PyMOL CGO cylinders between C-alpha atoms (Angstrom):
from pymol import cmd
from pymol.cgo import CYLINDER

trace = [
    CYLINDER, 53.21, 13.88, -85.13, 54.28, 15.75, -82.04, 0.3, 1, 1, 1, 1, 1, 1,
    CYLINDER, 54.28, 15.75, -82.04, 57.70, 16.45, -80.74, 0.3, 1, 1, 1, 1, 1, 1,
    CYLINDER, 57.70, 16.45, -80.74, 58.70, 14.23, -77.72, 0.3, 1, 1, 1, 1, 1, 1,
    CYLINDER, 58.70, 14.23, -77.72, 61.83, 15.46, -75.76, 0.3, 1, 1, 1, 1, 1, 1,
    CYLINDER, 61.83, 15.46, -75.76, 63.25, 13.34, -73.18, 0.3, 1, 1, 1, 1, 1, 1,
    CYLINDER, 63.25, 13.34, -73.18, 65.34, 14.44, -70.58, 0.3, 1, 1, 1, 1, 1, 1,
    CYLINDER, 65.34, 14.44, -70.58, 67.15, 12.65, -68.12, 0.3, 1, 1, 1, 1, 1, 1,
    CYLINDER, 67.15, 12.65, -68.12, 66.91, 13.63, -64.36, 0.3, 1, 1, 1, 1, 1, 1,
    CYLINDER, 66.91, 13.63, -64.36, 70.42, 15.21, -63.57, 0.3, 1, 1, 1, 1, 1, 1,
    CYLINDER, 70.42, 15.21, -63.57, 73.22, 13.85, -61.55, 0.3, 1, 1, 1, 1, 1, 1,
    CYLINDER, 73.22, 13.85, -61.55, 72.90, 12.12, -58.39, 0.3, 1, 1, 1, 1, 1, 1,
    CYLINDER, 72.90, 12.12, -58.39, 74.65, 10.99, -55.45, 0.3, 1, 1, 1, 1, 1, 1,
    CYLINDER, 74.65, 10.99, -55.45, 74.16, 7.54, -55.99, 0.3, 1, 1, 1, 1, 1, 1,
    CYLINDER, 74.16, 7.54, -55.99, 75.68, 7.90, -59.48, 0.3, 1, 1, 1, 1, 1, 1,
    CYLINDER, 75.68, 7.90, -59.48, 78.44, 10.07, -58.04, 0.3, 1, 1, 1, 1, 1, 1,
    CYLINDER, 78.44, 10.07, -58.04, 79.04, 7.31, -55.67, 0.3, 1, 1, 1, 1, 1, 1,
    CYLINDER, 79.04, 7.31, -55.67, 79.00, 4.02, -58.31, 0.3, 1, 1, 1, 1, 1, 1,
    CYLINDER, 79.00, 4.02, -58.31, 75.86, 2.98, -56.94, 0.3, 1, 1, 1, 1, 1, 1,
    CYLINDER, 75.86, 2.98, -56.94, 72.25, 1.83, -58.43, 0.3, 1, 1, 1, 1, 1, 1,
    CYLINDER, 72.25, 1.83, -58.43, 69.82, 4.05, -57.06, 0.3, 1, 1, 1, 1, 1, 1,
    CYLINDER, 69.82, 4.05, -57.06, 66.46, 2.15, -59.11, 0.3, 1, 1, 1, 1, 1, 1,
    CYLINDER, 66.46, 2.15, -59.11, 63.42, 3.45, -57.20, 0.3, 1, 1, 1, 1, 1, 1,
    CYLINDER, 63.42, 3.45, -57.20, 65.29, 4.90, -54.31, 0.3, 1, 1, 1, 1, 1, 1,
    CYLINDER, 65.29, 4.90, -54.31, 64.63, 8.05, -52.76, 0.3, 1, 1, 1, 1, 1, 1,
    CYLINDER, 64.63, 8.05, -52.76, 68.32, 9.39, -53.87, 0.3, 1, 1, 1, 1, 1, 1,
    CYLINDER, 68.32, 9.39, -53.87, 68.63, 13.06, -54.82, 0.3, 1, 1, 1, 1, 1, 1,
    CYLINDER, 68.63, 13.06, -54.82, 70.32, 15.18, -57.03, 0.3, 1, 1, 1, 1, 1, 1,
    CYLINDER, 70.32, 15.18, -57.03, 74.03, 16.34, -56.01, 0.3, 1, 1, 1, 1, 1, 1,
    CYLINDER, 74.03, 16.34, -56.01, 75.43, 19.55, -56.54, 0.3, 1, 1, 1, 1, 1, 1,
    CYLINDER, 75.43, 19.55, -56.54, 76.38, 18.99, -59.50, 0.3, 1, 1, 1, 1, 1, 1,
    CYLINDER, 76.38, 18.99, -59.50, 73.06, 17.39, -60.80, 0.3, 1, 1, 1, 1, 1, 1,
    CYLINDER, 73.06, 17.39, -60.80, 71.48, 20.66, -59.66, 0.3, 1, 1, 1, 1, 1, 1,
    CYLINDER, 71.48, 20.66, -59.66, 73.78, 22.24, -62.01, 0.3, 1, 1, 1, 1, 1, 1,
    CYLINDER, 73.78, 22.24, -62.01, 73.16, 20.59, -65.00, 0.3, 1, 1, 1, 1, 1, 1,
    CYLINDER, 73.16, 20.59, -65.00, 69.24, 21.23, -63.93, 0.3, 1, 1, 1, 1, 1, 1,
    CYLINDER, 69.24, 21.23, -63.93, 69.73, 24.69, -64.26, 0.3, 1, 1, 1, 1, 1, 1,
    CYLINDER, 69.73, 24.69, -64.26, 71.49, 24.48, -67.08, 0.3, 1, 1, 1, 1, 1, 1,
    CYLINDER, 71.49, 24.48, -67.08, 69.25, 22.65, -69.40, 0.3, 1, 1, 1, 1, 1, 1,
    CYLINDER, 69.25, 22.65, -69.40, 66.23, 24.62, -67.99, 0.3, 1, 1, 1, 1, 1, 1,
    CYLINDER, 66.23, 24.62, -67.99, 68.30, 27.95, -69.85, 0.3, 1, 1, 1, 1, 1, 1,
    CYLINDER, 68.30, 27.95, -69.85, 67.94, 25.79, -72.94, 0.3, 1, 1, 1, 1, 1, 1,
    CYLINDER, 67.94, 25.79, -72.94, 64.50, 24.99, -72.38, 0.3, 1, 1, 1, 1, 1, 1,
    CYLINDER, 64.50, 24.99, -72.38, 63.84, 28.36, -71.85, 0.3, 1, 1, 1, 1, 1, 1,
    CYLINDER, 63.84, 28.36, -71.85, 61.34, 29.25, -74.56, 0.3, 1, 1, 1, 1, 1, 1,
    CYLINDER, 61.34, 29.25, -74.56, 60.21, 26.48, -75.54, 0.3, 1, 1, 1, 1, 1, 1,
    CYLINDER, 60.21, 26.48, -75.54, 56.74, 26.07, -76.42, 0.3, 1, 1, 1, 1, 1, 1,
    CYLINDER, 56.74, 26.07, -76.42, 55.98, 22.85, -74.61, 0.3, 1, 1, 1, 1, 1, 1,
    CYLINDER, 55.98, 22.85, -74.61, 52.30, 21.69, -74.84, 0.3, 1, 1, 1, 1, 1, 1,
    CYLINDER, 52.30, 21.69, -74.84, 52.77, 19.17, -71.43, 0.3, 1, 1, 1, 1, 1, 1,
    CYLINDER, 52.77, 19.17, -71.43, 55.38, 17.71, -68.99, 0.3, 1, 1, 1, 1, 1, 1,
    CYLINDER, 55.38, 17.71, -68.99, 55.57, 14.86, -67.81, 0.3, 1, 1, 1, 1, 1, 1,
    CYLINDER, 55.57, 14.86, -67.81, 57.54, 12.93, -65.00, 0.3, 1, 1, 1, 1, 1, 1,
    CYLINDER, 57.54, 12.93, -65.00, 58.68, 9.56, -63.34, 0.3, 1, 1, 1, 1, 1, 1,
    CYLINDER, 58.68, 9.56, -63.34, 57.29, 9.88, -60.03, 0.3, 1, 1, 1, 1, 1, 1,
    CYLINDER, 57.29, 9.88, -60.03, 60.80, 9.95, -58.15, 0.3, 1, 1, 1, 1, 1, 1,
    CYLINDER, 60.80, 9.95, -58.15, 62.36, 12.59, -56.75, 0.3, 1, 1, 1, 1, 1, 1,
    CYLINDER, 62.36, 12.59, -56.75, 65.30, 13.04, -58.70, 0.3, 1, 1, 1, 1, 1, 1,
    CYLINDER, 65.30, 13.04, -58.70, 62.91, 13.71, -61.65, 0.3, 1, 1, 1, 1, 1, 1,
    CYLINDER, 62.91, 13.71, -61.65, 60.63, 15.86, -59.98, 0.3, 1, 1, 1, 1, 1, 1,
    CYLINDER, 60.63, 15.86, -59.98, 63.91, 17.94, -58.63, 0.3, 1, 1, 1, 1, 1, 1,
    CYLINDER, 63.91, 17.94, -58.63, 65.70, 18.51, -62.04, 0.3, 1, 1, 1, 1, 1, 1,
    CYLINDER, 65.70, 18.51, -62.04, 61.89, 19.76, -63.67, 0.3, 1, 1, 1, 1, 1, 1,
    CYLINDER, 61.89, 19.76, -63.67, 61.57, 22.33, -60.60, 0.3, 1, 1, 1, 1, 1, 1,
    CYLINDER, 61.57, 22.33, -60.60, 65.00, 23.75, -61.14, 0.3, 1, 1, 1, 1, 1, 1,
    CYLINDER, 65.00, 23.75, -61.14, 64.72, 23.43, -64.83, 0.3, 1, 1, 1, 1, 1, 1,
    CYLINDER, 64.72, 23.43, -64.83, 61.26, 24.59, -65.47, 0.3, 1, 1, 1, 1, 1, 1,
    CYLINDER, 61.26, 24.59, -65.47, 60.06, 26.18, -62.54, 0.3, 1, 1, 1, 1, 1, 1,
    CYLINDER, 60.06, 26.18, -62.54, 56.97, 27.23, -64.34, 0.3, 1, 1, 1, 1, 1, 1,
    CYLINDER, 56.97, 27.23, -64.34, 55.87, 24.36, -65.20, 0.3, 1, 1, 1, 1, 1, 1,
    CYLINDER, 55.87, 24.36, -65.20, 53.33, 21.78, -63.53, 0.3, 1, 1, 1, 1, 1, 1,
    CYLINDER, 53.33, 21.78, -63.53, 54.56, 18.22, -64.13, 0.3, 1, 1, 1, 1, 1, 1,
    CYLINDER, 54.56, 18.22, -64.13, 51.84, 15.15, -64.85, 0.3, 1, 1, 1, 1, 1, 1,
    CYLINDER, 51.84, 15.15, -64.85, 53.17, 12.26, -62.84, 0.3, 1, 1, 1, 1, 1, 1,
    CYLINDER, 53.17, 12.26, -62.84, 53.24, 9.30, -65.34, 0.3, 1, 1, 1, 1, 1, 1,
    CYLINDER, 53.24, 9.30, -65.34, 53.89, 5.80, -63.32, 0.3, 1, 1, 1, 1, 1, 1,
    CYLINDER, 53.89, 5.80, -63.32, 54.93, 4.09, -66.56, 0.3, 1, 1, 1, 1, 1, 1,
    CYLINDER, 54.93, 4.09, -66.56, 58.21, 6.44, -66.58, 0.3, 1, 1, 1, 1, 1, 1,
    CYLINDER, 58.21, 6.44, -66.58, 59.31, 5.19, -63.41, 0.3, 1, 1, 1, 1, 1, 1,
    CYLINDER, 59.31, 5.19, -63.41, 62.97, 3.69, -63.04, 0.3, 1, 1, 1, 1, 1, 1,
    CYLINDER, 62.97, 3.69, -63.04, 63.36, -0.34, -63.99, 0.3, 1, 1, 1, 1, 1, 1,
    CYLINDER, 63.36, -0.34, -63.99, 62.48, -1.85, -60.82, 0.3, 1, 1, 1, 1, 1, 1,
    CYLINDER, 62.48, -1.85, -60.82, 65.72, -3.63, -59.92, 0.3, 1, 1, 1, 1, 1, 1,
    CYLINDER, 65.72, -3.63, -59.92, 65.03, -5.47, -56.98, 0.3, 1, 1, 1, 1, 1, 1,
    CYLINDER, 65.03, -5.47, -56.98, 67.29, -6.33, -54.65, 0.3, 1, 1, 1, 1, 1, 1,
    CYLINDER, 67.29, -6.33, -54.65, 70.11, -4.41, -56.42, 0.3, 1, 1, 1, 1, 1, 1,
    CYLINDER, 70.11, -4.41, -56.42, 68.78, -1.75, -56.01, 0.3, 1, 1, 1, 1, 1, 1,
    CYLINDER, 68.78, -1.75, -56.01, 71.36, 0.66, -53.88, 0.3, 1, 1, 1, 1, 1, 1,
    CYLINDER, 71.36, 0.66, -53.88, 74.29, -2.03, -54.50, 0.3, 1, 1, 1, 1, 1, 1,
    CYLINDER, 74.29, -2.03, -54.50, 77.59, -0.60, -56.03, 0.3, 1, 1, 1, 1, 1, 1,
    CYLINDER, 77.59, -0.60, -56.03, 77.75, -1.44, -59.51, 0.3, 1, 1, 1, 1, 1, 1,
    CYLINDER, 77.75, -1.44, -59.51, 81.36, -2.44, -58.71, 0.3, 1, 1, 1, 1, 1, 1,
    CYLINDER, 81.36, -2.44, -58.71, 79.51, -5.48, -57.00, 0.3, 1, 1, 1, 1, 1, 1,
    CYLINDER, 79.51, -5.48, -57.00, 77.29, -6.15, -59.30, 0.3, 1, 1, 1, 1, 1, 1,
    CYLINDER, 77.29, -6.15, -59.30, 79.10, -6.90, -61.93, 0.3, 1, 1, 1, 1, 1, 1,
    CYLINDER, 79.10, -6.90, -61.93, 80.53, -9.46, -60.13, 0.3, 1, 1, 1, 1, 1, 1,
    CYLINDER, 80.53, -9.46, -60.13, 77.07, -11.03, -60.29, 0.3, 1, 1, 1, 1, 1, 1,
    CYLINDER, 77.07, -11.03, -60.29, 75.99, -13.80, -63.01, 0.3, 1, 1, 1, 1, 1, 1,
    CYLINDER, 75.99, -13.80, -63.01, 73.20, -11.60, -64.17, 0.3, 1, 1, 1, 1, 1, 1,
    CYLINDER, 73.20, -11.60, -64.17, 75.47, -8.81, -65.00, 0.3, 1, 1, 1, 1, 1, 1,
    CYLINDER, 75.47, -8.81, -65.00, 76.72, -10.43, -68.56, 0.3, 1, 1, 1, 1, 1, 1,
    CYLINDER, 76.72, -10.43, -68.56, 72.66, -11.07, -69.19, 0.3, 1, 1, 1, 1, 1, 1,
    CYLINDER, 72.66, -11.07, -69.19, 72.01, -7.40, -68.75, 0.3, 1, 1, 1, 1, 1, 1,
    CYLINDER, 72.01, -7.40, -68.75, 74.69, -6.12, -70.52, 0.3, 1, 1, 1, 1, 1, 1,
    CYLINDER, 74.69, -6.12, -70.52, 74.55, -9.03, -73.98, 0.3, 1, 1, 1, 1, 1, 1,
    CYLINDER, 74.55, -9.03, -73.98, 70.98, -9.92, -73.81, 0.3, 1, 1, 1, 1, 1, 1,
    CYLINDER, 70.98, -9.92, -73.81, 68.87, -7.31, -71.45, 0.3, 1, 1, 1, 1, 1, 1,
    CYLINDER, 68.87, -7.31, -71.45, 65.77, -8.74, -73.21, 0.3, 1, 1, 1, 1, 1, 1,
    CYLINDER, 65.77, -8.74, -73.21, 66.12, -12.00, -71.01, 0.3, 1, 1, 1, 1, 1, 1,
    CYLINDER, 66.12, -12.00, -71.01, 67.42, -9.99, -68.07, 0.3, 1, 1, 1, 1, 1, 1,
    CYLINDER, 67.42, -9.99, -68.07, 64.81, -10.17, -65.12, 0.3, 1, 1, 1, 1, 1, 1,
    CYLINDER, 64.81, -10.17, -65.12, 66.07, -8.63, -61.45, 0.3, 1, 1, 1, 1, 1, 1,
    CYLINDER, 66.07, -8.63, -61.45, 65.77, -10.35, -58.40, 0.3, 1, 1, 1, 1, 1, 1,
    CYLINDER, 65.77, -10.35, -58.40, 62.85, -9.40, -56.43, 0.3, 1, 1, 1, 1, 1, 1,
    CYLINDER, 62.85, -9.40, -56.43, 61.92, -6.70, -59.62, 0.3, 1, 1, 1, 1, 1, 1,
    CYLINDER, 61.92, -6.70, -59.62, 61.40, -6.07, -63.19, 0.3, 1, 1, 1, 1, 1, 1,
    CYLINDER, 61.40, -6.07, -63.19, 62.58, -7.79, -66.28, 0.3, 1, 1, 1, 1, 1, 1,
    CYLINDER, 62.58, -7.79, -66.28, 63.95, -5.36, -68.49, 0.3, 1, 1, 1, 1, 1, 1,
    CYLINDER, 63.95, -5.36, -68.49, 61.27, -6.58, -71.22, 0.3, 1, 1, 1, 1, 1, 1,
    CYLINDER, 61.27, -6.58, -71.22, 58.25, -5.19, -68.61, 0.3, 1, 1, 1, 1, 1, 1,
    CYLINDER, 58.25, -5.19, -68.61, 60.37, -1.82, -68.37, 0.3, 1, 1, 1, 1, 1, 1,
    CYLINDER, 60.37, -1.82, -68.37, 60.92, -1.24, -72.24, 0.3, 1, 1, 1, 1, 1, 1,
    CYLINDER, 60.92, -1.24, -72.24, 56.92, -2.50, -72.60, 0.3, 1, 1, 1, 1, 1, 1,
    CYLINDER, 56.92, -2.50, -72.60, 55.70, -0.33, -69.96, 0.3, 1, 1, 1, 1, 1, 1,
    CYLINDER, 55.70, -0.33, -69.96, 57.33, 2.90, -70.87, 0.3, 1, 1, 1, 1, 1, 1,
    CYLINDER, 57.33, 2.90, -70.87, 56.90, 3.05, -74.47, 0.3, 1, 1, 1, 1, 1, 1,
    CYLINDER, 56.90, 3.05, -74.47, 53.11, 2.50, -74.19, 0.3, 1, 1, 1, 1, 1, 1,
    CYLINDER, 53.11, 2.50, -74.19, 53.21, 5.51, -71.77, 0.3, 1, 1, 1, 1, 1, 1,
    CYLINDER, 53.21, 5.51, -71.77, 55.22, 7.66, -74.51, 0.3, 1, 1, 1, 1, 1, 1,
    CYLINDER, 55.22, 7.66, -74.51, 53.29, 6.73, -77.48, 0.3, 1, 1, 1, 1, 1, 1,
    CYLINDER, 53.29, 6.73, -77.48, 50.49, 7.29, -75.25, 0.3, 1, 1, 1, 1, 1, 1,
    CYLINDER, 50.49, 7.29, -75.25, 50.51, 10.63, -74.42, 0.3, 1, 1, 1, 1, 1, 1,
    CYLINDER, 50.51, 10.63, -74.42, 52.36, 11.29, -77.51, 0.3, 1, 1, 1, 1, 1, 1,
    CYLINDER, 52.36, 11.29, -77.51, 48.72, 10.57, -79.49, 0.3, 1, 1, 1, 1, 1, 1,
    CYLINDER, 48.72, 10.57, -79.49, 46.81, 12.45, -77.01, 0.3, 1, 1, 1, 1, 1, 1,
    CYLINDER, 46.81, 12.45, -77.01, 48.92, 15.80, -77.22, 0.3, 1, 1, 1, 1, 1, 1,
    CYLINDER, 48.92, 15.80, -77.22, 49.14, 15.51, -80.93, 0.3, 1, 1, 1, 1, 1, 1,
    CYLINDER, 49.14, 15.51, -80.93, 45.42, 15.14, -80.82, 0.3, 1, 1, 1, 1, 1, 1,
    CYLINDER, 45.42, 15.14, -80.82, 45.10, 18.24, -77.91, 0.3, 1, 1, 1, 1, 1, 1,
    CYLINDER, 45.10, 18.24, -77.91, 47.46, 20.76, -79.20, 0.3, 1, 1, 1, 1, 1, 1,
    CYLINDER, 47.46, 20.76, -79.20, 48.28, 19.62, -83.27, 0.3, 1, 1, 1, 1, 1, 1,
    CYLINDER, 48.28, 19.62, -83.27, 51.34, 17.88, -84.83, 0.3, 1, 1, 1, 1, 1, 1,
    CYLINDER, 51.34, 17.88, -84.83, 53.71, 20.73, -84.33, 0.3, 1, 1, 1, 1, 1, 1,
    CYLINDER, 53.71, 20.73, -84.33, 53.30, 20.38, -80.37, 0.3, 1, 1, 1, 1, 1, 1,
    CYLINDER, 53.30, 20.38, -80.37, 56.45, 19.69, -78.97, 0.3, 1, 1, 1, 1, 1, 1,
    CYLINDER, 56.45, 19.69, -78.97, 56.10, 17.99, -74.98, 0.3, 1, 1, 1, 1, 1, 1,
    CYLINDER, 56.10, 17.99, -74.98, 58.60, 16.68, -72.62, 0.3, 1, 1, 1, 1, 1, 1,
    CYLINDER, 58.60, 16.68, -72.62, 59.38, 13.98, -70.50, 0.3, 1, 1, 1, 1, 1, 1,
    CYLINDER, 59.38, 13.98, -70.50, 61.78, 13.36, -67.66, 0.3, 1, 1, 1, 1, 1, 1,
    CYLINDER, 61.78, 13.36, -67.66, 62.80, 10.01, -66.87, 0.3, 1, 1, 1, 1, 1, 1,
    CYLINDER, 62.80, 10.01, -66.87, 65.78, 7.64, -66.42, 0.3, 1, 1, 1, 1, 1, 1,
    CYLINDER, 65.78, 7.64, -66.42, 68.83, 6.14, -67.95, 0.3, 1, 1, 1, 1, 1, 1,
    CYLINDER, 68.83, 6.14, -67.95, 67.67, 2.99, -68.78, 0.3, 1, 1, 1, 1, 1, 1,
    CYLINDER, 67.67, 2.99, -68.78, 63.75, 4.01, -69.53, 0.3, 1, 1, 1, 1, 1, 1,
    CYLINDER, 63.75, 4.01, -69.53, 65.18, 7.15, -72.26, 0.3, 1, 1, 1, 1, 1, 1,
    CYLINDER, 65.18, 7.15, -72.26, 67.26, 3.57, -73.73, 0.3, 1, 1, 1, 1, 1, 1,
    CYLINDER, 67.26, 3.57, -73.73, 64.30, 1.68, -74.23, 0.3, 1, 1, 1, 1, 1, 1,
    CYLINDER, 64.30, 1.68, -74.23, 62.48, 4.03, -75.75, 0.3, 1, 1, 1, 1, 1, 1,
    CYLINDER, 62.48, 4.03, -75.75, 65.29, 5.39, -77.89, 0.3, 1, 1, 1, 1, 1, 1,
    CYLINDER, 65.29, 5.39, -77.89, 65.60, 1.20, -79.46, 0.3, 1, 1, 1, 1, 1, 1,
    CYLINDER, 65.60, 1.20, -79.46, 62.01, 1.69, -80.08, 0.3, 1, 1, 1, 1, 1, 1,
    CYLINDER, 62.01, 1.69, -80.08, 61.75, 4.56, -81.77, 0.3, 1, 1, 1, 1, 1, 1,
    CYLINDER, 61.75, 4.56, -81.77, 65.12, 3.25, -84.10, 0.3, 1, 1, 1, 1, 1, 1,
    CYLINDER, 65.12, 3.25, -84.10, 63.03, -0.42, -84.80, 0.3, 1, 1, 1, 1, 1, 1,
    CYLINDER, 63.03, -0.42, -84.80, 66.13, -2.18, -82.85, 0.3, 1, 1, 1, 1, 1, 1,
    CYLINDER, 66.13, -2.18, -82.85, 65.85, -5.04, -80.86, 0.3, 1, 1, 1, 1, 1, 1,
    CYLINDER, 65.85, -5.04, -80.86, 66.40, -3.88, -76.76, 0.3, 1, 1, 1, 1, 1, 1,
    CYLINDER, 66.40, -3.88, -76.76, 69.27, -6.47, -76.89, 0.3, 1, 1, 1, 1, 1, 1,
    CYLINDER, 69.27, -6.47, -76.89, 71.05, -3.60, -78.80, 0.3, 1, 1, 1, 1, 1, 1,
    CYLINDER, 71.05, -3.60, -78.80, 70.07, -1.27, -76.30, 0.3, 1, 1, 1, 1, 1, 1,
    CYLINDER, 70.07, -1.27, -76.30, 73.45, -0.72, -74.29, 0.3, 1, 1, 1, 1, 1, 1,
    CYLINDER, 73.45, -0.72, -74.29, 74.79, 0.81, -77.14, 0.3, 1, 1, 1, 1, 1, 1,
    CYLINDER, 74.79, 0.81, -77.14, 72.83, 3.90, -76.57, 0.3, 1, 1, 1, 1, 1, 1,
    CYLINDER, 72.83, 3.90, -76.57, 73.95, 6.20, -74.44, 0.3, 1, 1, 1, 1, 1, 1,
    CYLINDER, 73.95, 6.20, -74.44, 71.63, 8.75, -72.34, 0.3, 1, 1, 1, 1, 1, 1,
    CYLINDER, 71.63, 8.75, -72.34, 73.82, 11.18, -69.71, 0.3, 1, 1, 1, 1, 1, 1,
    CYLINDER, 73.82, 11.18, -69.71, 72.50, 13.16, -67.08, 0.3, 1, 1, 1, 1, 1, 1,
    CYLINDER, 72.50, 13.16, -67.08, 70.42, 16.12, -68.11, 0.3, 1, 1, 1, 1, 1, 1,
    CYLINDER, 70.42, 16.12, -68.11, 70.79, 15.36, -71.81, 0.3, 1, 1, 1, 1, 1, 1,
    CYLINDER, 70.79, 15.36, -71.81, 67.52, 15.59, -73.75, 0.3, 1, 1, 1, 1, 1, 1,
    CYLINDER, 67.52, 15.59, -73.75, 66.65, 12.99, -76.45, 0.3, 1, 1, 1, 1, 1, 1,
    CYLINDER, 66.65, 12.99, -76.45, 64.02, 13.67, -79.26, 0.3, 1, 1, 1, 1, 1, 1,
    CYLINDER, 64.02, 13.67, -79.26, 61.98, 11.90, -80.91, 0.3, 1, 1, 1, 1, 1, 1,
    CYLINDER, 61.98, 11.90, -80.91, 59.24, 12.71, -83.25, 0.3, 1, 1, 1, 1, 1, 1,
    CYLINDER, 59.24, 12.71, -83.25, 56.39, 10.00, -84.14, 0.3, 1, 1, 1, 1, 1, 1,
    CYLINDER, 56.39, 10.00, -84.14, 54.70, 9.46, -87.36, 0.3, 1, 1, 1, 1, 1, 1,
    CYLINDER, 54.70, 9.46, -87.36, 51.98, 6.77, -88.70, 0.3, 1, 1, 1, 1, 1, 1,
    CYLINDER, 51.98, 6.77, -88.70, 54.86, 5.10, -90.26, 0.3, 1, 1, 1, 1, 1, 1,
    CYLINDER, 54.86, 5.10, -90.26, 57.78, 5.69, -88.29, 0.3, 1, 1, 1, 1, 1, 1,
    CYLINDER, 57.78, 5.69, -88.29, 59.37, 7.38, -85.25, 0.3, 1, 1, 1, 1, 1, 1,
    CYLINDER, 59.37, 7.38, -85.25, 62.23, 9.60, -86.28, 0.3, 1, 1, 1, 1, 1, 1,
    CYLINDER, 62.23, 9.60, -86.28, 65.47, 10.10, -83.49, 0.3, 1, 1, 1, 1, 1, 1,
    CYLINDER, 65.47, 10.10, -83.49, 65.97, 13.69, -83.80, 0.3, 1, 1, 1, 1, 1, 1,
    CYLINDER, 65.97, 13.69, -83.80, 68.50, 14.23, -81.15, 0.3, 1, 1, 1, 1, 1, 1,
    CYLINDER, 68.50, 14.23, -81.15, 70.23, 11.73, -79.42, 0.3, 1, 1, 1, 1, 1, 1,
    CYLINDER, 70.23, 11.73, -79.42, 71.86, 12.12, -75.82, 0.3, 1, 1, 1, 1, 1, 1,
    CYLINDER, 71.86, 12.12, -75.82, 72.31, 15.87, -76.18, 0.3, 1, 1, 1, 1, 1, 1,
    CYLINDER, 72.31, 15.87, -76.18, 73.77, 17.86, -73.49, 0.3, 1, 1, 1, 1, 1, 1,
    CYLINDER, 73.77, 17.86, -73.49, 74.38, 21.48, -74.76, 0.3, 1, 1, 1, 1, 1, 1,
    CYLINDER, 74.38, 21.48, -74.76, 73.39, 23.89, -77.88, 0.3, 1, 1, 1, 1, 1, 1,
    CYLINDER, 73.39, 23.89, -77.88, 69.98, 25.27, -78.88, 0.3, 1, 1, 1, 1, 1, 1,
    CYLINDER, 69.98, 25.27, -78.88, 66.97, 23.58, -78.78, 0.3, 1, 1, 1, 1, 1, 1,
    CYLINDER, 66.97, 23.58, -78.78, 65.02, 26.11, -80.78, 0.3, 1, 1, 1, 1, 1, 1,
    CYLINDER, 65.02, 26.11, -80.78, 65.14, 23.96, -84.25, 0.3, 1, 1, 1, 1, 1, 1,
    CYLINDER, 65.14, 23.96, -84.25, 63.30, 21.26, -82.05, 0.3, 1, 1, 1, 1, 1, 1,
    CYLINDER, 63.30, 21.26, -82.05, 60.05, 22.96, -82.65, 0.3, 1, 1, 1, 1, 1, 1,
    CYLINDER, 60.05, 22.96, -82.65, 58.52, 22.16, -86.30, 0.3, 1, 1, 1, 1, 1, 1,
    CYLINDER, 58.52, 22.16, -86.30, 57.72, 25.14, -88.57, 0.3, 1, 1, 1, 1, 1, 1,
    CYLINDER, 57.72, 25.14, -88.57, 54.23, 25.90, -89.39, 0.3, 1, 1, 1, 1, 1, 1,
    CYLINDER, 54.23, 25.90, -89.39, 52.32, 23.24, -92.02, 0.3, 1, 1, 1, 1, 1, 1,
    CYLINDER, 52.32, 23.24, -92.02, 51.77, 24.60, -95.12, 0.3, 1, 1, 1, 1, 1, 1,
    CYLINDER, 51.77, 24.60, -95.12, 48.23, 23.82, -96.49, 0.3, 1, 1, 1, 1, 1, 1,
    CYLINDER, 48.23, 23.82, -96.49, 48.62, 20.59, -98.66, 0.3, 1, 1, 1, 1, 1, 1,
    CYLINDER, 48.62, 20.59, -98.66, 45.85, 19.23, -101.56, 0.3, 1, 1, 1, 1, 1, 1,
    CYLINDER, 45.85, 19.23, -101.56, 46.36, 15.98, -100.83, 0.3, 1, 1, 1, 1, 1, 1,
    CYLINDER, 46.36, 15.98, -100.83, 46.01, 15.55, -96.93, 0.3, 1, 1, 1, 1, 1, 1,
    CYLINDER, 46.01, 15.55, -96.93, 46.28, 12.16, -97.03, 0.3, 1, 1, 1, 1, 1, 1,
    CYLINDER, 46.28, 12.16, -97.03, 49.69, 12.26, -98.58, 0.3, 1, 1, 1, 1, 1, 1,
    CYLINDER, 49.69, 12.26, -98.58, 51.96, 10.08, -95.93, 0.3, 1, 1, 1, 1, 1, 1,
    CYLINDER, 51.96, 10.08, -95.93, 54.68, 12.85, -96.41, 0.3, 1, 1, 1, 1, 1, 1,
    CYLINDER, 54.68, 12.85, -96.41, 55.59, 13.11, -92.77, 0.3, 1, 1, 1, 1, 1, 1,
    CYLINDER, 55.59, 13.11, -92.77, 56.69, 9.70, -92.84, 0.3, 1, 1, 1, 1, 1, 1,
    CYLINDER, 56.69, 9.70, -92.84, 59.02, 10.12, -95.50, 0.3, 1, 1, 1, 1, 1, 1,
    CYLINDER, 59.02, 10.12, -95.50, 62.57, 10.23, -94.84, 0.3, 1, 1, 1, 1, 1, 1,
    CYLINDER, 62.57, 10.23, -94.84, 64.61, 12.92, -96.34, 0.3, 1, 1, 1, 1, 1, 1,
    CYLINDER, 64.61, 12.92, -96.34, 66.61, 11.27, -99.06, 0.3, 1, 1, 1, 1, 1, 1,
    CYLINDER, 66.61, 11.27, -99.06, 70.01, 12.34, -99.04, 0.3, 1, 1, 1, 1, 1, 1,
    CYLINDER, 70.01, 12.34, -99.04, 69.73, 13.78, -95.74, 0.3, 1, 1, 1, 1, 1, 1,
    CYLINDER, 69.73, 13.78, -95.74, 67.54, 16.82, -96.27, 0.3, 1, 1, 1, 1, 1, 1,
    CYLINDER, 67.54, 16.82, -96.27, 68.31, 20.77, -95.44, 0.3, 1, 1, 1, 1, 1, 1,
    CYLINDER, 68.31, 20.77, -95.44, 68.06, 20.06, -92.03, 0.3, 1, 1, 1, 1, 1, 1,
    CYLINDER, 68.06, 20.06, -92.03, 66.16, 22.57, -89.12, 0.3, 1, 1, 1, 1, 1, 1,
    CYLINDER, 66.16, 22.57, -89.12, 67.23, 25.73, -90.36, 0.3, 1, 1, 1, 1, 1, 1,
    CYLINDER, 67.23, 25.73, -90.36, 64.32, 27.73, -91.51, 0.3, 1, 1, 1, 1, 1, 1,
]
cmd.load_cgo(trace, "trace")
């Protein structure tokens, strides 16, 4: 039951210009670099058991600025959706394509020309983070915190899975540049702890040390706090 921090890369030149970067090697712009540095200050001091990254340069640049002491492991499952021939095109132009309303309203059926389907993107991204979470939990214990740096649609798909909602609803989720989203997986259900967090203290995301329980098999960690609970204060 480790805690996953999903970090979206900082703003890129394509974001600023209103284009769809996809898997092109676009880099952070000045704003994106400042965002990465700022989120690094928020992450400073967190005991990250692992740092994992999409192979694309904008994610690697974000981590170089945010966590310069880290040694990220590249995870291909976290790469941006393969938008095929849509890559590099202005979003205003793409909004006129017949596929656009499908992407917006029925993304589980969207297959990008010469590219990947959104359903395939979701499946491999969710599989990647769940595999890493199990590995981190096994190696570092249930109080471990680890970070994965990825892309907007990828993060939204992972969040949709954690919430147990259909991929067709994932466009209702927002993941801004350099935002932090936190998910805690448990044996019975995931918990979305933070969503699209762009400011504030992240220290509360580190779980407190566990108290010894007589009945270790009790699935208390998977139970929701009826009434909302007391929050993360300790």
